[in-house]
C-alpha positions as CSV (number, residue, x, y, z in Angstrom):
1,X,4.9,-33.9,-4.0
2,X,5.9,-30.5,-4.1
3,X,5.3,-27.6,-1.5
4,X,2.9,-24.5,-2.4
5,X,3.9,-21.7,-0.6
6,X,0.7,-19.4,0.8
7,X,0.6,-15.7,1.4
8,X,-1.6,-13.6,3.4
9,X,-3.4,-10.0,2.4
10,X,-5.3,-7.8,4.5
11,X,-8.4,-6.9,1.9
12,X,-9.2,-3.3,2.2
13,X,-12.7,-2.3,-0.7
14,X,-14.1,0.7,-1.1
15,X,-17.2,0.9,2.1
16,X,-20.4,1.0,-0.4
17,X,-18.9,-2.4,-1.8
18,X,-19.8,-5.9,-0.4
19,X,-16.6,-8.2,-1.2
20,X,-18.1,-11.4,0.0
21,X,-21.4,-10.3,-2.3
22,X,-19.1,-9.8,-5.0
23,X,-17.2,-12.9,-5.4
24,X,-20.3,-14.8,-5.2
25,X,-22.4,-13.2,-7.4
26,X,-20.4,-14.1,-10.5
27,X,-19.6,-10.6,-11.5
28,X,-15.8,-11.7,-11.8
29,X,-16.3,-14.1,-14.0
30,X,-15.1,-12.3,-16.6
31,X,-11.8,-12.2,-18.4
32,X,-8.8,-9.2,-18.2
33,X,-5.9,-9.0,-20.5
34,X,-3.2,-8.0,-18.1
35,X,0.9,-8.5,-19.0
36,X,1.0,-11.0,-21.7
37,X,-1.7,-12.9,-20.0
38,X,-5.4,-13.9,-19.7
39,X,-6.4,-13.5,-16.2
40,X,-10.1,-15.2,-14.8
41,X,-11.7,-16.4,-12.2
42,X,-13.6,-19.9,-11.4
43,X,-14.7,-22.8,-9.6
44,X,-15.8,-20.4,-6.5
45,X,-17.3,-22.4,-3.4
46,X,-18.3,-21.3,0.0
47,X,-18.0,-23.3,3.2
48,X,-18.5,-21.9,6.5
49,X,-16.8,-18.5,6.9
50,X,-14.6,-18.9,3.6
51,X,-15.0,-18.2,-0.2
52,X,-12.7,-20.9,-1.9
53,X,-12.0,-20.4,-5.9
54,X,-9.2,-20.2,-8.6
55,X,-7.3,-17.5,-10.2
56,X,-6.5,-18.9,-13.5
57,X,-3.5,-16.8,-15.8
58,X,-3.3,-18.1,-19.6
59,X,-0.6,-17.8,-21.6
60,X,-1.2,-17.9,-25.2
61,X,1.8,-15.2,-26.6
62,X,5.7,-16.0,-26.5
63,X,5.7,-19.9,-25.4
64,X,8.7,-22.1,-25.0
65,X,9.3,-24.1,-27.3
66,X,9.3,-28.3,-26.8
67,X,12.9,-30.2,-26.9
68,X,14.5,-33.0,-25.7
69,X,17.8,-32.7,-23.5
70,X,20.8,-34.0,-25.8
71,X,19.1,-33.6,-29.1
72,X,20.4,-29.8,-30.5
73,X,17.8,-30.0,-32.9
74,X,14.8,-31.0,-31.1
75,X,12.7,-28.0,-30.7
76,X,8.9,-27.8,-31.9
77,X,5.7,-25.5,-31.1
78,X,3.2,-26.6,-28.1
79,X,0.5,-28.1,-30.6
80,X,-2.3,-25.6,-29.0
81,X,-5.7,-25.2,-30.5
82,X,-6.6,-21.4,-31.6
83,X,-7.7,-19.6,-28.9
84,X,-5.7,-22.1,-26.5
85,X,-2.8,-21.3,-23.8
86,X,-0.6,-22.8,-20.9
87,X,-3.1,-22.6,-17.9
88,X,-1.0,-21.3,-14.5
89,X,-3.5,-21.6,-11.2
90,X,-3.4,-20.2,-7.8
91,X,-6.1,-21.2,-5.5
92,X,-7.4,-18.9,-3.2
93,X,-9.4,-19.0,0.1
94,X,-11.1,-15.7,2.0
95,X,-12.2,-15.4,5.4
96,X,-15.0,-13.2,5.1
97,X,-15.2,-12.3,8.9
98,X,-11.8,-11.4,8.7
99,X,-11.4,-10.0,5.2
100,X,-8.2,-11.3,4.8
101,X,-7.0,-13.5,1.2
102,X,-4.8,-16.7,1.3
103,X,-3.2,-17.3,-2.1
104,X,-1.1,-19.6,-3.6
105,X,2.1,-18.3,-4.6
106,X,2.7,-19.4,-8.3
107,X,5.5,-16.9,-10.1
108,X,3.6,-17.2,-13.5
109,X,-0.1,-16.9,-11.8
110,X,-1.0,-13.9,-10.3
111,X,0.5,-11.6,-7.2
112,X,-1.0,-8.9,-5.1
113,X,-0.7,-6.0,-7.6
114,X,-2.1,-8.5,-10.6
115,X,-5.1,-9.7,-8.2
116,X,-6.2,-5.8,-7.6
117,X,-5.7,-4.8,-11.2
118,X,-8.2,-7.2,-12.0
119,X,-10.6,-7.0,-9.4
120,X,-10.4,-3.0,-10.3
121,X,-10.4,-3.4,-14.3
122,X,-13.9,-6.3,-14.0
123,X,-15.7,-3.5,-12.0
124,X,-14.9,-0.6,-13.9
125,X,-15.9,-2.6,-16.7
126,X,-19.2,-3.5,-15.5
127,X,-19.6,0.7,-14.6
128,X,-18.8,0.8,-11.2
129,X,-15.6,3.5,-11.8
130,X,-15.4,4.1,-8.1
131,X,-14.6,1.1,-6.7
132,X,-11.0,0.7,-5.5
133,X,-9.2,-2.5,-4.0
134,X,-6.3,-3.2,-1.8
135,X,-4.3,-6.1,-0.8
136,X,-1.7,-5.5,1.8
137,X,1.2,-7.7,2.9
138,X,0.4,-9.3,6.2
139,X,3.2,-10.0,8.9
140,X,3.7,-12.7,11.7
141,X,2.3,-11.4,14.9
142,X,6.2,-10.9,16.0
143,X,7.0,-8.7,13.5
144,X,4.5,-6.2,14.7
145,X,4.6,-6.6,18.4
146,X,8.8,-5.8,17.8
147,X,7.5,-2.7,16.4
148,X,4.6,-1.9,19.0
149,X,7.3,-2.6,22.0
150,X,9.0,0.2,21.5
151,X,8.2,3.0,23.5
152,X,9.4,5.7,21.2
153,X,10.2,5.6,17.4
154,X,12.9,8.2,16.5
155,X,13.5,6.7,12.8
156,X,12.3,4.8,10.0
157,X,13.8,4.1,6.8
158,X,12.1,1.9,3.9
159,X,14.4,0.4,1.9
160,X,12.6,-0.8,-1.5
161,X,13.9,-3.4,-4.1
162,X,13.7,-2.5,-7.5
163,X,11.8,0.6,-7.4
164,X,11.2,2.1,-10.8
165,X,7.3,0.4,-10.9
166,X,7.1,1.6,-8.0
167,X,8.3,4.8,-7.9
168,X,5.9,5.1,-11.1
169,X,3.0,4.1,-9.9
170,X,3.4,6.8,-6.9
171,X,4.8,9.7,-8.7
172,X,1.0,9.7,-10.3
173,X,-0.4,11.5,-7.0
174,X,2.3,13.1,-6.4
175,X,3.4,12.5,-3.3
176,X,7.0,10.9,-4.8
177,X,7.1,13.2,-7.7
178,X,10.7,14.5,-7.1
179,X,12.0,11.3,-5.3
180,X,10.9,9.6,-9.0
181,X,12.6,11.9,-10.8
182,X,15.8,12.1,-8.8
183,X,15.8,7.9,-8.9
184,X,15.0,8.0,-13.1
185,X,18.1,10.4,-13.7
186,X,20.3,8.3,-11.8
187,X,18.8,4.9,-13.4
188,X,18.3,4.0,-9.7
189,X,16.8,0.0,-10.8
190,X,18.4,-1.8,-7.7
191,X,17.0,-0.1,-4.9
192,X,16.4,2.7,-2.6
193,X,15.9,4.1,0.7
194,X,13.7,7.0,2.5
195,X,14.5,7.8,5.8
196,X,11.8,9.2,7.9
197,X,12.9,11.0,11.1
198,X,11.2,12.8,14.5
199,X,12.6,16.0,15.5
200,X,14.4,16.3,18.8
201,X,11.3,16.6,21.0
202,X,8.9,15.1,18.7
203,X,8.4,10.9,18.3
204,X,7.1,9.0,15.0
205,X,3.7,7.8,15.7
206,X,3.8,4.2,16.5
207,X,0.3,3.7,14.5
208,X,1.0,5.2,11.6
209,X,4.2,3.0,11.2
210,X,2.6,0.0,11.7
211,X,-0.4,0.9,9.4
212,X,2.0,1.8,6.9
213,X,4.2,-1.8,6.9
214,X,1.5,-2.9,4.0
215,X,2.4,0.2,1.9
216,X,5.2,-1.4,-0.1
217,X,4.1,-3.7,-2.9
218,X,6.4,-6.3,-2.7
219,X,7.6,-9.5,-5.6
220,X,8.8,-12.3,-3.3
221,X,10.1,-14.0,-6.5
222,X,13.0,-12.9,-8.3
223,X,15.9,-14.5,-7.1
224,X,19.0,-13.2,-5.9
225,X,17.2,-9.5,-5.4
226,X,17.7,-7.3,-2.3
227,X,14.5,-7.5,-0.2
228,X,12.2,-5.0,0.6
229,X,11.9,-4.2,4.3
230,X,11.6,-1.5,6.4
231,X,13.7,-0.8,9.7
232,X,12.3,1.4,12.6
233,X,14.7,3.0,15.0
234,X,13.6,3.7,18.7
235,X,13.5,3.1,22.4
236,X,12.8,-0.1,24.1
237,X,13.0,2.0,27.6
238,X,12.6,5.2,28.9
239,X,16.8,5.0,30.0
240,X,17.5,6.4,26.1
241,X,19.2,3.1,24.9
242,X,18.4,3.1,21.1
243,X,17.1,0.2,19.5
244,X,16.1,-1.0,15.9
245,X,13.8,-3.3,14.7
246,X,13.5,-4.4,11.4
247,X,10.8,-5.4,9.0
248,X,11.6,-7.4,6.3
249,X,9.1,-8.5,3.9
250,X,10.0,-11.7,2.8
251,X,11.3,-13.3,5.9
252,X,8.4,-11.5,8.4
253,X,5.6,-12.1,6.0
254,X,3.0,-14.5,7.2
255,X,3.6,-18.1,5.4
256,X,2.8,-21.5,5.0
257,X,3.3,-24.6,2.8
258,X,0.9,-27.4,1.4
259,X,1.7,-30.5,-0.5
260,X,0.8,-30.9,-4.2
261,X,1.2,-33.8,-6.6
262,X,4.1,-33.0,-8.9
263,X,2.6,-34.1,-12.4
264,X,5.3,-34.4,-15.7
265,X,1.8,-32.6,-17.8
266,X,-0.6,-31.3,-15.7
267,X,-4.6,-32.4,-17.7
268,X,-6.3,-30.1,-15.0
269,X,-5.9,-27.6,-12.3
270,X,-6.0,-30.3,-9.0
271,X,-8.5,-27.9,-7.8
272,X,-9.6,-30.5,-4.8
273,X,-5.9,-30.8,-3.8
274,X,-5.4,-27.4,-4.0
275,X,-8.3,-26.2,-2.0
276,X,-7.9,-29.0,0.9
277,X,-4.3,-27.9,0.9
278,X,-5.0,-23.8,1.2
279,X,-7.6,-24.6,4.4
280,X,-5.2,-26.7,6.2
281,X,-2.8,-24.1,5.9
282,X,-5.3,-21.3,6.8
283,X,-5.9,-24.0,10.0
284,X,-2.4,-23.5,11.1
285,X,-2.3,-20.2,11.1
286,X,-5.4,-19.6,12.5
287,X,-3.7,-18.9,16.3
288,X,-1.4,-16.2,14.5
289,X,-4.5,-14.5,12.4
290,X,-6.8,-14.3,15.4
291,X,-3.8,-12.7,17.2
292,X,-3.6,-10.1,14.5
293,X,-7.3,-10.3,13.8
294,X,-9.5,-11.6,16.6
């Protein structure tokens, strides 16, 4: 057996669209090409307040060869028919009431950014150019509680790992265009830090801090990277003592695991086992989700 990690995302969709209905009516039964893979959604089922299904990413290019360790001459191509590729699945569970998406982490499958791209690209191709969706990282309740306990917030520091793609995306709307230019000039590919401070007579708005925790996209599966985090400095009491709280997008992100049978060579997507696993994860996280979302 191996353990499969599940992350949680808060779903925000354009007001004019019913995401539940879109998932169920088959509009997403389309294959989208994204970053050297064909992404599709399949095996949609409902169970009470849940909608479950599979994302499947199929890689048809740049495939590694078959090899026997120790035999330096034994390399051969993976035997594939025309149009076939290697399939990498992610099971997902969507709670219709809480508007949250639980999804299996698979570094060769989809992440939040690719899921967002898939949903929006399908809708745009179907003739709905105004459709947008945002999948925001959900933290454990204690992370939010630590910030809420500050009676006054004086400073916020955003530490963004591998910021090149982040800045490229944000610079399009002009909000971070100058920062993007400076980062590009200095080849700032490892990390950047952005600090926001209140002046002496004001406090940084706490509600804004809590809502912005999902602003920074996270790619949690690259070993050795500096991790995204938000450092908030403020007062816990009226005595003027300054405290520092850190939201780490790896440590504090809501997550859980389910066991999955480990196969030498898979001949199917292990759909039932994956769906049972992610449903059990939801049950384990239900108390934390109720605290956050009711």
